[in-house]
N, CA, C, O and CB atoms as a CASP TS submission, in Angstrom:
PFRMAT TS
TARGET T0000
AUTHOR 0000-0000-0000
METHOD Language model
MODEL 1
PARENT N/A
ATOM      1  N   MET     1     -29.907 -20.879   9.678  1.00  0.00           N
ATOM      2  CA  MET     1     -31.034 -20.008   9.885  1.00  0.00           C
ATOM      3  C   MET     1     -32.025 -20.279   8.755  1.00  0.00           C
ATOM      4  O   MET     1     -31.643 -20.475   7.601  1.00  0.00           O
ATOM      5  CB  MET     1     -30.597 -18.505   9.931  1.00  0.00           C
ATOM      6  N   ASN     2     -33.281 -20.283   9.110  1.00  0.00           N
ATOM      7  CA  ASN     2     -34.290 -20.488   8.074  1.00  0.00           C
ATOM      8  C   ASN     2     -35.226 -19.281   8.005  1.00  0.00           C
ATOM      9  O   ASN     2     -35.117 -18.350   8.803  1.00  0.00           O
ATOM     10  CB  ASN     2     -35.094 -21.782   8.345  1.00  0.00           C
ATOM     11  N   GLU     3     -36.127 -19.312   7.061  1.00  0.00           N
ATOM     12  CA  GLU     3     -37.029 -18.188   6.830  1.00  0.00           C
ATOM     13  C   GLU     3     -37.890 -17.886   8.054  1.00  0.00           C
ATOM     14  O   GLU     3     -38.173 -16.725   8.348  1.00  0.00           O
ATOM     15  CB  GLU     3     -37.919 -18.473   5.632  1.00  0.00           C
ATOM     16  N   ARG     4     -38.298 -18.917   8.754  1.00  0.00           N
ATOM     17  CA  ARG     4     -39.136 -18.731   9.938  1.00  0.00           C
ATOM     18  C   ARG     4     -38.391 -17.965  11.034  1.00  0.00           C
ATOM     19  O   ARG     4     -38.962 -17.104  11.704  1.00  0.00           O
ATOM     20  CB  ARG     4     -39.606 -20.089  10.473  1.00  0.00           C
ATOM     21  N   THR     5     -37.113 -18.292  11.204  1.00  0.00           N
ATOM     22  CA  THR     5     -36.289 -17.593  12.200  1.00  0.00           C
ATOM     23  C   THR     5     -36.176 -16.115  11.856  1.00  0.00           C
ATOM     24  O   THR     5     -36.301 -15.255  12.727  1.00  0.00           O
ATOM     25  CB  THR     5     -34.885 -18.225  12.287  1.00  0.00           C
ATOM     26  N   VAL     6     -35.941 -15.831  10.594  1.00  0.00           N
ATOM     27  CA  VAL     6     -35.810 -14.434  10.155  1.00  0.00           C
ATOM     28  C   VAL     6     -37.110 -13.674  10.391  1.00  0.00           C
ATOM     29  O   VAL     6     -37.088 -12.546  10.883  1.00  0.00           O
ATOM     30  CB  VAL     6     -35.418 -14.365   8.662  1.00  0.00           C
ATOM     31  N   LYS     7     -38.222 -14.272  10.049  1.00  0.00           N
ATOM     32  CA  LYS     7     -39.518 -13.612  10.262  1.00  0.00           C
ATOM     33  C   LYS     7     -39.767 -13.335  11.734  1.00  0.00           C
ATOM     34  O   LYS     7     -40.260 -12.266  12.095  1.00  0.00           O
ATOM     35  CB  LYS     7     -40.653 -14.469   9.701  1.00  0.00           C
ATOM     36  N   ARG     8     -39.427 -14.293  12.581  1.00  0.00           N
ATOM     37  CA  ARG     8     -39.625 -14.136  14.023  1.00  0.00           C
ATOM     38  C   ARG     8     -38.762 -12.996  14.565  1.00  0.00           C
ATOM     39  O   ARG     8     -39.243 -12.165  15.335  1.00  0.00           O
ATOM     40  CB  ARG     8     -39.296 -15.450  14.760  1.00  0.00           C
ATOM     41  N   GLU     9     -37.495 -12.956  14.166  1.00  0.00           N
ATOM     42  CA  GLU     9     -36.590 -11.917  14.654  1.00  0.00           C
ATOM     43  C   GLU     9     -36.956 -10.540  14.087  1.00  0.00           C
ATOM     44  O   GLU     9     -36.843  -9.536  14.791  1.00  0.00           O
ATOM     45  CB  GLU     9     -35.143 -12.267  14.289  1.00  0.00           C
ATOM     46  N   MET    10     -37.387 -10.483  12.845  1.00  0.00           N
ATOM     47  CA  MET    10     -37.835  -9.209  12.271  1.00  0.00           C
ATOM     48  C   MET    10     -39.053  -8.689  13.015  1.00  0.00           C
ATOM     49  O   MET    10     -39.173  -7.484  13.239  1.00  0.00           O
ATOM     50  CB  MET    10     -38.156  -9.367  10.774  1.00  0.00           C
ATOM     51  N   ALA    11     -39.960  -9.581  13.401  1.00  0.00           N
ATOM     52  CA  ALA    11     -41.135  -9.172  14.171  1.00  0.00           C
ATOM     53  C   ALA    11     -40.715  -8.580  15.515  1.00  0.00           C
ATOM     54  O   ALA    11     -41.290  -7.588  15.965  1.00  0.00           O
ATOM     55  CB  ALA    11     -42.085 -10.369  14.388  1.00  0.00           C
ATOM     56  N   LYS    12     -39.716  -9.185  16.155  1.00  0.00           N
ATOM     57  CA  LYS    12     -39.207  -8.643  17.428  1.00  0.00           C
ATOM     58  C   LYS    12     -38.640  -7.246  17.236  1.00  0.00           C
ATOM     59  O   LYS    12     -38.924  -6.343  18.023  1.00  0.00           O
ATOM     60  CB  LYS    12     -38.130  -9.568  18.019  1.00  0.00           C
ATOM     61  N   LEU    13     -37.833  -7.065  16.186  1.00  0.00           N
ATOM     62  CA  LEU    13     -37.225  -5.759  15.921  1.00  0.00           C
ATOM     63  C   LEU    13     -38.282  -4.701  15.609  1.00  0.00           C
ATOM     64  O   LEU    13     -38.140  -3.548  16.016  1.00  0.00           O
ATOM     65  CB  LEU    13     -36.235  -5.863  14.759  1.00  0.00           C
ATOM     66  N   LYS    14     -39.329  -5.079  14.897  1.00  0.00           N
ATOM     67  CA  LYS    14     -40.422  -4.143  14.614  1.00  0.00           C
ATOM     68  C   LYS    14     -41.129  -3.761  15.902  1.00  0.00           C
ATOM     69  O   LYS    14     -41.448  -2.590  16.107  1.00  0.00           O
ATOM     70  CB  LYS    14     -41.425  -4.754  13.615  1.00  0.00           C
ATOM     71  N   THR    15     -41.380  -4.732  16.773  1.00  0.00           N
ATOM     72  CA  THR    15     -42.050  -4.479  18.046  1.00  0.00           C
ATOM     73  C   THR    15     -41.237  -3.528  18.914  1.00  0.00           C
ATOM     74  O   THR    15     -41.793  -2.662  19.589  1.00  0.00           O
ATOM     75  CB  THR    15     -42.292  -5.793  18.791  1.00  0.00           C
ATOM     76  N   MET    16     -39.912  -3.693  18.892  1.00  0.00           N
ATOM     77  CA  MET    16     -39.027  -2.827  19.676  1.00  0.00           C
ATOM     78  C   MET    16     -38.920  -1.432  19.076  1.00  0.00           C
ATOM     79  O   MET    16     -38.455  -0.507  19.741  1.00  0.00           O
ATOM     80  CB  MET    16     -37.640  -3.449  19.780  1.00  0.00           C
ATOM     81  N   GLY    17     -39.343  -1.271  17.832  1.00  0.00           N
ATOM     82  CA  GLY    17     -39.263   0.018  17.170  1.00  0.00           C
ATOM     83  C   GLY    17     -37.928   0.262  16.494  1.00  0.00           C
ATOM     84  O   GLY    17     -37.652   1.381  16.061  1.00  0.00           O
ATOM     85  N   TRP    18     -37.094  -0.765  16.396  1.00  0.00           N
ATOM     86  CA  TRP    18     -35.770  -0.615  15.788  1.00  0.00           C
ATOM     87  C   TRP    18     -35.818  -0.718  14.278  1.00  0.00           C
ATOM     88  O   TRP    18     -34.944  -0.191  13.589  1.00  0.00           O
ATOM     89  CB  TRP    18     -34.824  -1.656  16.335  1.00  0.00           C
ATOM     90  N   VAL    19     -36.831  -1.390  13.758  1.00  0.00           N
ATOM     91  CA  VAL    19     -36.984  -1.566  12.313  1.00  0.00           C
ATOM     92  C   VAL    19     -38.384  -1.114  11.932  1.00  0.00           C
ATOM     93  O   VAL    19     -39.363  -1.446  12.600  1.00  0.00           O
ATOM     94  CB  VAL    19     -36.734  -3.054  11.882  1.00  0.00           C
ATOM     95  N   ALA    20     -38.464  -0.352  10.851  1.00  0.00           N
ATOM     96  CA  ALA    20     -39.757   0.106  10.346  1.00  0.00           C
ATOM     97  C   ALA    20     -39.888  -0.301   8.890  1.00  0.00           C
ATOM     98  O   ALA    20     -38.894  -0.427   8.175  1.00  0.00           O
ATOM     99  CB  ALA    20     -39.912   1.645  10.505  1.00  0.00           C
ATOM    100  N   VAL    21     -41.107  -0.502   8.465  1.00  0.00           N
ATOM    101  CA  VAL    21     -41.359  -0.831   7.067  1.00  0.00           C
ATOM    102  C   VAL    21     -41.399   0.475   6.289  1.00  0.00           C
ATOM    103  O   VAL    21     -42.275   1.313   6.503  1.00  0.00           O
ATOM    104  CB  VAL    21     -42.695  -1.643   6.893  1.00  0.00           C
ATOM    105  N   LYS    22     -40.449   0.637   5.395  1.00  0.00           N
ATOM    106  CA  LYS    22     -40.391   1.849   4.576  1.00  0.00           C
ATOM    107  C   LYS    22     -41.364   1.734   3.406  1.00  0.00           C
ATOM    108  O   LYS    22     -42.059   2.693   3.070  1.00  0.00           O
ATOM    109  CB  LYS    22     -38.949   2.096   4.060  1.00  0.00           C
ATOM    110  N   ARG    23     -41.408   0.542   2.782  1.00  0.00           N
ATOM    111  CA  ARG    23     -42.348   0.281   1.701  1.00  0.00           C
ATOM    112  C   ARG    23     -42.848  -1.145   1.858  1.00  0.00           C
ATOM    113  O   ARG    23     -42.057  -2.085   1.774  1.00  0.00           O
ATOM    114  CB  ARG    23     -41.688   0.503   0.296  1.00  0.00           C
ATOM    115  N   PRO    24     -44.139  -1.328   2.083  1.00  0.00           N
ATOM    116  CA  PRO    24     -44.656  -2.684   2.273  1.00  0.00           C
ATOM    117  C   PRO    24     -44.536  -3.518   0.991  1.00  0.00           C
ATOM    118  O   PRO    24     -44.445  -2.982  -0.113  1.00  0.00           O
ATOM    119  CB  PRO    24     -46.120  -2.629   2.727  1.00  0.00           C
ATOM    120  N   ALA    25     -44.539  -4.814   1.166  1.00  0.00           N
ATOM    121  CA  ALA    25     -44.472  -5.721   0.026  1.00  0.00           C
ATOM    122  C   ALA    25     -45.769  -5.642  -0.767  1.00  0.00           C
ATOM    123  O   ALA    25     -46.860  -5.564  -0.202  1.00  0.00           O
ATOM    124  CB  ALA    25     -44.205  -7.172   0.490  1.00  0.00           C
ATOM    125  N   VAL    26     -45.628  -5.662  -2.066  1.00  0.00           N
ATOM    126  CA  VAL    26     -46.775  -5.745  -2.969  1.00  0.00           C
ATOM    127  C   VAL    26     -46.477  -6.841  -3.975  1.00  0.00           C
ATOM    128  O   VAL    26     -45.349  -7.326  -4.061  1.00  0.00           O
ATOM    129  CB  VAL    26     -47.058  -4.370  -3.686  1.00  0.00           C
ATOM    130  N   ARG    27     -47.441  -7.212  -4.698  1.00  0.00           N
ATOM    131  CA  ARG    27     -47.268  -8.298  -5.663  1.00  0.00           C
ATOM    132  C   ARG    27     -46.085  -8.029  -6.598  1.00  0.00           C
ATOM    133  O   ARG    27     -46.059  -7.031  -7.318  1.00  0.00           O
ATOM    134  CB  ARG    27     -48.553  -8.489  -6.482  1.00  0.00           C
ATOM    135  N   GLY    28     -45.120  -8.929  -6.571  1.00  0.00           N
ATOM    136  CA  GLY    28     -43.953  -8.802  -7.442  1.00  0.00           C
ATOM    137  C   GLY    28     -42.800  -8.009  -6.851  1.00  0.00           C
ATOM    138  O   GLY    28     -41.742  -7.910  -7.472  1.00  0.00           O
ATOM    139  N   ARG    29     -42.980  -7.445  -5.673  1.00  0.00           N
ATOM    140  CA  ARG    29     -41.913  -6.665  -5.040  1.00  0.00           C
ATOM    141  C   ARG    29     -41.769  -7.051  -3.569  1.00  0.00           C
ATOM    142  O   ARG    29     -42.742  -7.405  -2.903  1.00  0.00           O
ATOM    143  CB  ARG    29     -42.195  -5.152  -5.170  1.00  0.00           C
ATOM    144  N   VAL    30     -40.555  -6.974  -3.090  1.00  0.00           N
ATOM    145  CA  VAL    30     -40.305  -7.274  -1.684  1.00  0.00           C
ATOM    146  C   VAL    30     -40.478  -6.009  -0.854  1.00  0.00           C
ATOM    147  O   VAL    30     -40.445  -4.900  -1.387  1.00  0.00           O
ATOM    148  CB  VAL    30     -38.888  -7.867  -1.487  1.00  0.00           C
ATOM    149  N   ALA    31     -40.658  -6.175   0.424  1.00  0.00           N
ATOM    150  CA  ALA    31     -40.778  -5.034   1.333  1.00  0.00           C
ATOM    151  C   ALA    31     -39.411  -4.382   1.516  1.00  0.00           C
ATOM    152  O   ALA    31     -38.372  -5.029   1.382  1.00  0.00           O
ATOM    153  CB  ALA    31     -41.362  -5.476   2.704  1.00  0.00           C
ATOM    154  N   VAL    32     -39.434  -3.096   1.823  1.00  0.00           N
ATOM    155  CA  VAL    32     -38.207  -2.353   2.110  1.00  0.00           C
ATOM    156  C   VAL    32     -38.295  -1.905   3.566  1.00  0.00           C
ATOM    157  O   VAL    32     -39.286  -1.314   3.995  1.00  0.00           O
ATOM    158  CB  VAL    32     -38.018  -1.118   1.127  1.00  0.00           C
ATOM    159  N   TYR    33     -37.236  -2.199   4.309  1.00  0.00           N
ATOM    160  CA  TYR    33     -37.197  -1.852   5.727  1.00  0.00           C
ATOM    161  C   TYR    33     -36.127  -0.803   5.972  1.00  0.00           C
ATOM    162  O   TYR    33     -35.204  -0.642   5.174  1.00  0.00           O
ATOM    163  CB  TYR    33     -36.936  -3.099   6.593  1.00  0.00           C
ATOM    164  N   GLU    34     -36.261  -0.084   7.094  1.00  0.00           N
ATOM    165  CA  GLU    34     -35.236   0.871   7.487  1.00  0.00           C
ATOM    166  C   GLU    34     -35.005   0.765   8.988  1.00  0.00           C
ATOM    167  O   GLU    34     -35.923   0.472   9.754  1.00  0.00           O
ATOM    168  CB  GLU    34     -35.640   2.316   7.090  1.00  0.00           C
ATOM    169  N   LEU    35     -33.769   1.006   9.392  1.00  0.00           N
ATOM    170  CA  LEU    35     -33.422   1.005  10.808  1.00  0.00           C
ATOM    171  C   LEU    35     -33.769   2.355  11.403  1.00  0.00           C
ATOM    172  O   LEU    35     -33.486   3.391  10.802  1.00  0.00           O
ATOM    173  CB  LEU    35     -31.923   0.682  11.018  1.00  0.00           C
ATOM    174  N   ASP    36     -34.376   2.351  12.568  1.00  0.00           N
ATOM    175  CA  ASP    36     -34.648   3.590  13.293  1.00  0.00           C
ATOM    176  C   ASP    36     -33.516   3.779  14.289  1.00  0.00           C
ATOM    177  O   ASP    36     -33.609   3.349  15.439  1.00  0.00           O
ATOM    178  CB  ASP    36     -36.055   3.555  14.014  1.00  0.00           C
ATOM    179  N   LEU    37     -32.455   4.421  13.845  1.00  0.00           N
ATOM    180  CA  LEU    37     -31.268   4.574  14.683  1.00  0.00           C
ATOM    181  C   LEU    37     -31.533   5.415  15.928  1.00  0.00           C
ATOM    182  O   LEU    37     -30.917   5.191  16.970  1.00  0.00           O
ATOM    183  CB  LEU    37     -30.150   5.196  13.881  1.00  0.00           C
ATOM    184  N   LYS    38     -32.435   6.369  15.828  1.00  0.00           N
ATOM    185  CA  LYS    38     -32.763   7.190  16.995  1.00  0.00           C
ATOM    186  C   LYS    38     -33.322   6.321  18.119  1.00  0.00           C
ATOM    187  O   LYS    38     -32.897   6.441  19.268  1.00  0.00           O
ATOM    188  CB  LYS    38     -33.775   8.291  16.617  1.00  0.00           C
ATOM    189  N   GLN    39     -34.270   5.452  17.792  1.00  0.00           N
ATOM    190  CA  GLN    39     -34.853   4.553  18.796  1.00  0.00           C
ATOM    191  C   GLN    39     -33.815   3.578  19.321  1.00  0.00           C
ATOM    192  O   GLN    39     -33.782   3.278  20.514  1.00  0.00           O
ATOM    193  CB  GLN    39     -36.040   3.785  18.207  1.00  0.00           C
ATOM    194  N   PHE    40     -32.968   3.083  18.429  1.00  0.00           N
ATOM    195  CA  PHE    40     -31.902   2.167  18.821  1.00  0.00           C
ATOM    196  C   PHE    40     -30.971   2.824  19.838  1.00  0.00           C
ATOM    197  O   PHE    40     -30.618   2.202  20.840  1.00  0.00           O
ATOM    198  CB  PHE    40     -31.107   1.710  17.588  1.00  0.00           C
ATOM    199  N   LEU    41     -30.571   4.067  19.595  1.00  0.00           N
ATOM    200  CA  LEU    41     -29.690   4.779  20.524  1.00  0.00           C
ATOM    201  C   LEU    41     -30.376   5.058  21.864  1.00  0.00           C
ATOM    202  O   LEU    41     -29.754   4.951  22.920  1.00  0.00           O
ATOM    203  CB  LEU    41     -29.225   6.092  19.901  1.00  0.00           C
ATOM    204  N   ILE    42     -31.652   5.413  21.811  1.00  0.00           N
ATOM    205  CA  ILE    42     -32.399   5.658  23.053  1.00  0.00           C
ATOM    206  C   ILE    42     -32.446   4.390  23.903  1.00  0.00           C
ATOM    207  O   ILE    42     -32.233   4.441  25.115  1.00  0.00           O
ATOM    208  CB  ILE    42     -33.838   6.146  22.739  1.00  0.00           C
ATOM    209  N   ASP    43     -32.726   3.254  23.263  1.00  0.00           N
ATOM    210  CA  ASP    43     -32.878   1.999  23.988  1.00  0.00           C
ATOM    211  C   ASP    43     -31.560   1.430  24.507  1.00  0.00           C
ATOM    212  O   ASP    43     -31.568   0.631  25.443  1.00  0.00           O
ATOM    213  CB  ASP    43     -33.536   0.990  23.105  1.00  0.00           C
ATOM    214  N   THR    44     -30.443   1.818  23.929  1.00  0.00           N
ATOM    215  CA  THR    44     -29.154   1.244  24.324  1.00  0.00           C
ATOM    216  C   THR    44     -28.291   2.191  25.144  1.00  0.00           C
ATOM    217  O   THR    44     -27.155   1.849  25.472  1.00  0.00           O
ATOM    218  CB  THR    44     -28.395   0.822  23.103  1.00  0.00           C
ATOM    219  N   THR    45     -28.793   3.363  25.481  1.00  0.00           N
ATOM    220  CA  THR    45     -28.005   4.365  26.202  1.00  0.00           C
ATOM    221  C   THR    45     -27.409   3.828  27.500  1.00  0.00           C
ATOM    222  O   THR    45     -26.277   4.171  27.842  1.00  0.00           O
ATOM    223  CB  THR    45     -28.864   5.570  26.503  1.00  0.00           C
ATOM    224  N   GLU    46     -28.138   3.007  28.217  1.00  0.00           N
ATOM    225  CA  GLU    46     -27.676   2.532  29.523  1.00  0.00           C
ATOM    226  C   GLU    46     -26.460   1.615  29.438  1.00  0.00           C
ATOM    227  O   GLU    46     -25.750   1.468  30.433  1.00  0.00           O
ATOM    228  CB  GLU    46     -28.792   1.811  30.221  1.00  0.00           C
ATOM    229  N   VAL    47     -26.195   1.002  28.308  1.00  0.00           N
ATOM    230  CA  VAL    47     -25.040   0.109  28.196  1.00  0.00           C
ATOM    231  C   VAL    47     -23.829   0.776  27.542  1.00  0.00           C
ATOM    232  O   VAL    47     -22.788   0.137  27.392  1.00  0.00           O
ATOM    233  CB  VAL    47     -25.422  -1.119  27.407  1.00  0.00           C
ATOM    234  N   TRP    48     -23.943   2.029  27.157  1.00  0.00           N
ATOM    235  CA  TRP    48     -22.818   2.728  26.541  1.00  0.00           C
ATOM    236  C   TRP    48     -21.573   2.747  27.415  1.00  0.00           C
ATOM    237  O   TRP    48     -20.478   2.560  26.885  1.00  0.00           O
ATOM    238  CB  TRP    48     -23.216   4.135  26.214  1.00  0.00           C
ATOM    239  N   PRO    49     -21.676   2.964  28.740  1.00  0.00           N
ATOM    240  CA  PRO    49     -20.468   2.954  29.570  1.00  0.00           C
ATOM    241  C   PRO    49     -19.721   1.613  29.520  1.00  0.00           C
ATOM    242  O   PRO    49     -18.507   1.578  29.717  1.00  0.00           O
ATOM    243  CB  PRO    49     -20.835   3.276  31.007  1.00  0.00           C
ATOM    244  N   LEU    50     -20.425   0.527  29.262  1.00  0.00           N
ATOM    245  CA  LEU    50     -19.772  -0.780  29.157  1.00  0.00           C
ATOM    246  C   LEU    50     -18.916  -0.881  27.894  1.00  0.00           C
ATOM    247  O   LEU    50     -17.954  -1.647  27.851  1.00  0.00           O
ATOM    248  CB  LEU    50     -20.819  -1.896  29.167  1.00  0.00           C
ATOM    249  N   ILE    51     -19.269  -0.111  26.878  1.00  0.00           N
ATOM    250  CA  ILE    51     -18.519  -0.126  25.617  1.00  0.00           C
ATOM    251  C   ILE    51     -17.249   0.705  25.753  1.00  0.00           C
ATOM    252  O   ILE    51     -16.189   0.308  25.271  1.00  0.00           O
ATOM    253  CB  ILE    51     -19.388   0.409  24.454  1.00  0.00           C
ATOM    254  N   GLY    52     -17.357   1.854  26.408  1.00  0.00           N
ATOM    255  CA  GLY    52     -16.187   2.708  26.601  1.00  0.00           C
ATOM    256  C   GLY    52     -16.560   4.170  26.674  1.00  0.00           C
ATOM    257  O   GLY    52     -17.622   4.583  26.208  1.00  0.00           O
ATOM    258  N   ARG    53     -15.673   4.946  27.265  1.00  0.00           N
ATOM    259  CA  ARG    53     -15.933   6.384  27.436  1.00  0.00           C
ATOM    260  C   ARG    53     -16.020   7.109  26.100  1.00  0.00           C
ATOM    261  O   ARG    53     -16.836   8.016  25.935  1.00  0.00           O
ATOM    262  CB  ARG    53     -14.841   7.021  28.292  1.00  0.00           C
ATOM    263  N   ASP    54     -15.185   6.713  25.150  1.00  0.00           N
ATOM    264  CA  ASP    54     -15.208   7.379  23.855  1.00  0.00           C
ATOM    265  C   ASP    54     -16.553   7.167  23.146  1.00  0.00           C
ATOM    266  O   ASP    54     -17.054   8.078  22.488  1.00  0.00           O
ATOM    267  CB  ASP    54     -14.059   6.867  22.978  1.00  0.00           C
ATOM    268  N   PHE    55     -17.130   5.986  23.277  1.00  0.00           N
ATOM    269  CA  PHE    55     -18.435   5.738  22.682  1.00  0.00           C
ATOM    270  C   PHE    55     -19.503   6.543  23.393  1.00  0.00           C
ATOM    271  O   PHE    55     -20.401   7.091  22.754  1.00  0.00           O
ATOM    272  CB  PHE    55     -18.775   4.251  22.726  1.00  0.00           C
ATOM    273  N   GLN    56     -19.412   6.615  24.695  1.00  0.00           N
ATOM    274  CA  GLN    56     -20.387   7.354  25.507  1.00  0.00           C
ATOM    275  C   GLN    56     -20.361   8.840  25.165  1.00  0.00           C
ATOM    276  O   GLN    56     -21.404   9.494  25.143  1.00  0.00           O
ATOM    277  CB  GLN    56     -20.104   7.152  27.009  1.00  0.00           C
ATOM    278  N   ALA    57     -19.183   9.364  24.902  1.00  0.00           N
ATOM    279  CA  ALA    57     -19.043  10.800  24.559  1.00  0.00           C
ATOM    280  C   ALA    57     -19.709  11.069  23.235  1.00  0.00           C
ATOM    281  O   ALA    57     -19.708  12.205  22.762  1.00  0.00           O
ATOM    282  CB  ALA    57     -17.548  11.229  24.499  1.00  0.00           C
TER
END
């Protein structure tokens, strides 16, 4: 995996709303990201039965 691949996949996750920028990058510091678990759960609800009843509950 290279840096370009990571940037491309991070852009996809941001577009889906699964990843948000908590603190943007500034000179001398890297950006801080956070997972939006609420959005992730909303988007994956339809496949929960495939994982199992205990997960769905």
